[in-house]
C-alpha positions as CSV (number, residue, x, y, z in Angstrom):
1,X,142.1,-109.9,82.0
2,X,138.7,-111.7,82.3
3,X,135.8,-111.3,79.7
4,X,133.8,-110.2,82.7
5,X,136.6,-107.5,83.6
6,X,136.8,-106.4,80.4
7,X,133.1,-106.1,80.3
8,X,132.5,-104.2,83.5
9,X,135.9,-101.9,82.7
10,X,133.6,-101.2,79.0
11,X,130.7,-100.7,81.2
12,X,132.6,-98.1,83.5
13,X,134.3,-96.0,80.9
14,X,130.0,-95.9,79.4
15,X,129.0,-94.8,82.6
16,X,131.9,-92.1,83.2
17,X,131.4,-90.7,79.9
18,X,126.9,-90.6,80.7
19,X,128.1,-88.6,84.3
20,X,130.3,-86.2,81.9
21,X,127.0,-85.3,80.3
22,X,125.1,-84.0,84.0
23,X,126.0,-80.6,85.4
24,X,125.9,-78.8,88.8
25,X,124.0,-75.6,88.2
26,X,126.5,-73.7,90.6
27,X,129.6,-74.5,88.8
28,X,129.7,-74.8,85.1
29,X,131.6,-78.1,85.1
30,X,129.9,-81.7,84.7
31,X,129.9,-83.5,88.2
32,X,132.1,-86.3,87.6
33,X,135.1,-83.8,86.9
34,X,134.2,-81.7,90.0
35,X,134.5,-84.6,92.3
36,X,130.7,-85.5,93.1
37,X,131.1,-89.4,92.3
38,X,132.8,-90.9,95.0
39,X,132.8,-94.1,93.7
40,X,131.1,-96.2,91.0
41,X,130.9,-100.3,91.8
42,X,129.9,-102.5,89.0
43,X,128.6,-106.2,90.3
44,X,129.2,-109.1,88.3
45,X,125.4,-109.0,87.5
46,X,126.0,-105.3,86.1
47,X,124.2,-104.0,89.0
48,X,125.6,-100.4,89.7
49,X,126.4,-98.6,92.9
50,X,127.2,-95.0,92.9
51,X,128.2,-93.0,96.0
52,X,128.0,-89.7,95.3
53,X,127.7,-86.1,97.1
54,X,126.6,-82.5,96.4
55,X,128.6,-79.4,96.9
56,X,126.8,-78.6,100.2
57,X,123.9,-79.9,101.7
58,X,121.7,-77.2,100.6
59,X,122.2,-77.6,97.2
60,X,118.9,-76.3,95.3
61,X,118.8,-79.5,93.0
62,X,119.7,-81.9,96.1
63,X,116.5,-83.4,95.1
64,X,117.0,-83.8,91.3
65,X,120.6,-84.3,90.5
66,X,121.1,-87.8,92.1
67,X,117.7,-88.6,90.4
68,X,119.0,-87.3,87.2
69,X,122.5,-89.3,87.6
70,X,120.3,-92.2,88.6
71,X,117.9,-92.3,85.4
72,X,120.6,-91.6,82.8
73,X,123.5,-94.2,84.2
74,X,120.2,-96.7,84.1
75,X,119.8,-95.8,80.4
76,X,123.5,-97.2,79.9
77,X,123.1,-100.1,77.5
78,X,124.5,-103.1,79.9
79,X,123.6,-101.5,82.9
80,X,120.8,-103.7,85.2
81,X,119.6,-101.6,87.8
82,X,121.5,-98.8,89.8
83,X,121.6,-98.3,93.7
84,X,122.5,-94.2,94.3
85,X,123.4,-93.3,97.7
86,X,124.1,-89.6,98.5
87,X,126.6,-88.9,101.4
88,X,128.3,-85.9,102.8
89,X,131.3,-87.7,104.3
90,X,133.3,-86.4,103.4
91,X,131.8,-83.1,102.7
92,X,133.1,-81.8,98.9
93,X,135.6,-79.0,98.8
94,X,137.5,-77.6,96.2
95,X,140.5,-79.9,96.6
96,X,138.0,-82.7,95.0
97,X,138.3,-80.7,91.2
98,X,140.0,-82.9,88.8
99,X,142.7,-80.8,87.1
100,X,140.3,-80.7,83.8
101,X,137.6,-78.8,86.2
102,X,140.6,-76.5,87.5
103,X,141.6,-75.4,84.1
104,X,137.8,-74.7,82.9
105,X,137.2,-72.8,86.1
106,X,140.5,-70.8,86.1
107,X,141.5,-72.3,89.1
108,X,145.6,-72.2,90.0
């Protein structure tokens, strides 16, 4: 694995750890584990692109949650800048929960 690939992998792990500190107020599990993060792309210049969704388009934190994610990821050491795209395609559903989130919520 190249040096840049190793740096990007390390940065991705830091970004995911940061995302795990952000919670959707409707579900007491972090946004990464409930499946709100669709993709994280790190360019060679360490510009980060995030595609995420919300549990519903009418989510009470529709205005603030994406900004919180963007701001926290921007603070991760090594991140140059962050573009965040909010999408509802595909719409979020319970199947997107990780096994850890399912256990935390007592599902299954």
